[in-house]
C-alpha positions, 0 to 999 in steps of 0.5 A, a space after each residue: 506831943 510830937 512837937 514837944 518831943 522835937 523841941 526837947 530833942 533840939 534842946 538836948 542836941 544844942 550842946 552836942 557835937 555834929 555827930 551827936 546831933 545827927 544821932 539824937 535828932 528825930 529821924 527823917 520823916 517817913 515821907 522824906 526818906 525816899 527823896 533824892 540826896 544833894 551835896 552842895 559844894 561851894 568853892 570860894 573865889 573859883 573863876 571859870 577860866 581856872 578850870 583849864 588854866 590851872 588844871 582843875 581835872 576833877 572839877 572838869 570831869 564833874 561837868 563832863 559827866 553831867 553839865 556845867 554853866 559857862 559862868 555863874 553870874 553873882 549877885 551884887 556885890 560879888 562877895 562871899 556872904 551875900 552870894 553864898 546866902 543868895 544861893 540857898 535862899 533864892 533872894 538877892 542880898 538886898 532882900 535877904 539882908 546880907 548886903 555886904 561883908 560889912 555894913 550898918 543897919 540904920 534901924 537897929 543902929 548896929 554894925 555887921 562884920 563877917 569876922 564878928 557876927 557870922 554866928 548871929 542869926 538875927 542878921 540872916 532872918 530876912 530869908 529862909 535858907 534851904 536847910 531850914 525848909 528841909 528841917 521843917 519838912 522832917 528832912 535831916 540836913 548836915 553842913 561842913 561849913 556854909 554861910 549861915 549854917 552856924 547861926 540859929 536862923 528863925 529858931 532853927 539850924 541844920 541837924 548837924 553843923 560845925 562852927 567855921 574853922 579855917 584850919 580844918 583840913 580838906 581831908 577831914 571835911 571829905 571824910 565826914 561828908 562821906 560818913 554822913 552819906 553812908 548813915 542808915 536811911 532814917 538818919 542820913 541827911 538829904 542835904 549836905 553842904 561843903 565849903 572850900 576857902 583855899 582859892 579865894 584865900 590865895 587869890 586875895 593874898 597873891 593875886 589870881 595869876 600867882 602860882 599860889 592860886 594854881 597850888 590852891 586849885 590843885 589842893 581843892 581838886 585833889 580833895 574833890 577827886 577823893 570825894 568823887 571816888 568815895 561817892 561812887 560807893 554811896 547808894 542811892 546816887 547823890 546829886 552834886 552841885 558845885 558852885 563858887 560865889 565869885 571870881 577874882 581880879 587884881 585891882 588896878 590901883 587903890 584910891 584913897 578918898 579921905 581927902 576928897 570930901 569932909 567925912 564928918 557927921 556920917 558913918 562910913 563902911 569900907 567895902 574895897 570895891 564900894 564905900 557905903 555912907 550912912 546918915 540921918 541928916 539929908 542935908 549933910 548927905 547932899 553936901 557930901 555928894 556934891 563934894 565928891 561929884 565936884 572932884 569929877 573923878 574917873 575912879 568912882 561913881 557916887 549914887 544915892 541909893 534910889 538912883 543905883 543902876 536897876 540891874 544891881 538890885 541894890 536900891 531897896 534896903 537901908 543897910 545898903 547905905 544912903 550914898 554908895 560910892 562904886 569903883 568905876 573899874 577895878 579900883 580899890 576904894 578906901 576912906 581912911 576915917 573911923 566915924 565912930 571915934 572920929 579918928 583916922 585909922 591905918 590902911 594896909 593897902 589893897 589886896 592882891 586879888 579883889 572881888 565885889 565889882 559889878 559882874 556886868 562891868 568886870 566879867 572876872 567876877 563870874 563864878 562856876 556851876 558844875 554838877 551831875 547826878 540822877 536828877 540832873 540831865 547830862 549834857 544840858 546846855 546851860 550857858 550863863 546862869 544867874 546864881 539866884 536860880 541855884 536855890 530853885 534847882 536845889 529845892 526841886 531836887 530835894 522835893 522842897 517847897 519854895 517860899 513866897 518871894 524866893 526865886 524858883 529857878 524856873 529857867 535852870 530847872 527847865 534846862 537841867 532838872 530831870 525827875 
């Protein structure tokens, strides 16, 4: 009967807005009501040096009140969807399945693009996100944006969520998050996610050294200052973890690979910092590989998937491509060819700011991790942190189980967590 009641509640809530869903959903289970609260904030494209360089005062104060990593090292590729999902699943992109911002799935013969398929749960089903684990335990969750929260993943969603809208103001998001955290104990979400896109957007358009990025940092910092002030009146105290998915760098130049080889008979997905090539024809792939390597270019390296460097953790998923072409430095790579209709397509040129590179080669890809709260030791010496460990720390704070195959973040938990 209890299970049936929950199913009916979810069905009724599916057509409601975020606030209605919180009101109509089952309340927090009694076993969950005294567990800690966690606000997980994602700031897209925020590089560690931006804190001082562009005067991120509120962010800096959070780290001084609690602790901060010298850098948060992204998983490969250092792009948004793969990394924000890694931080809520404890799995590398090749394991959870969001291997790039755009890719081809040879098994289903479908293409994924973050602009078209972000709300389709089938692409996320390779891993169980943090909010699903919480909901399974009877713990309510809410999201004002995060990769995956608007999709139905394995039949579940956060209790409250909003479809992504880049026009939503920071003020509106902050106000709603505080409203959620002041709900009565039985309705208050224990996990809340919040996302800001401004720094990444400005960095892509103008470059990481541009005054527009300074302005974007200031805009986000103003919202964070307002948020942190408002949190002072929220009791019990909320744990805050603030992360970024990657950093940014200006590309050295664009390299058009169109005339470097014959691209007929293969599927090509451009990723800016890498090109993914797919084909069932092994002989065709062998010839293409030979053509590209014969160019002896210093701008890129060509790998069969099973020969990629081990530290990338990018060998095991067919979605990664059969051949992978990686920029050797900070080049922007492009193949001006559409394999689906055998026509060339236009190229708008490289973005002023890029990410996606191997952080071991391009340290500007590293992000940030700051946090404070009742379950986080102040002044902890964190050093550099692998972002796959964020999930384990978040699960530990919330008192949630870690699924098999997910990283429990033991190193980070040992250094930073306190009961």
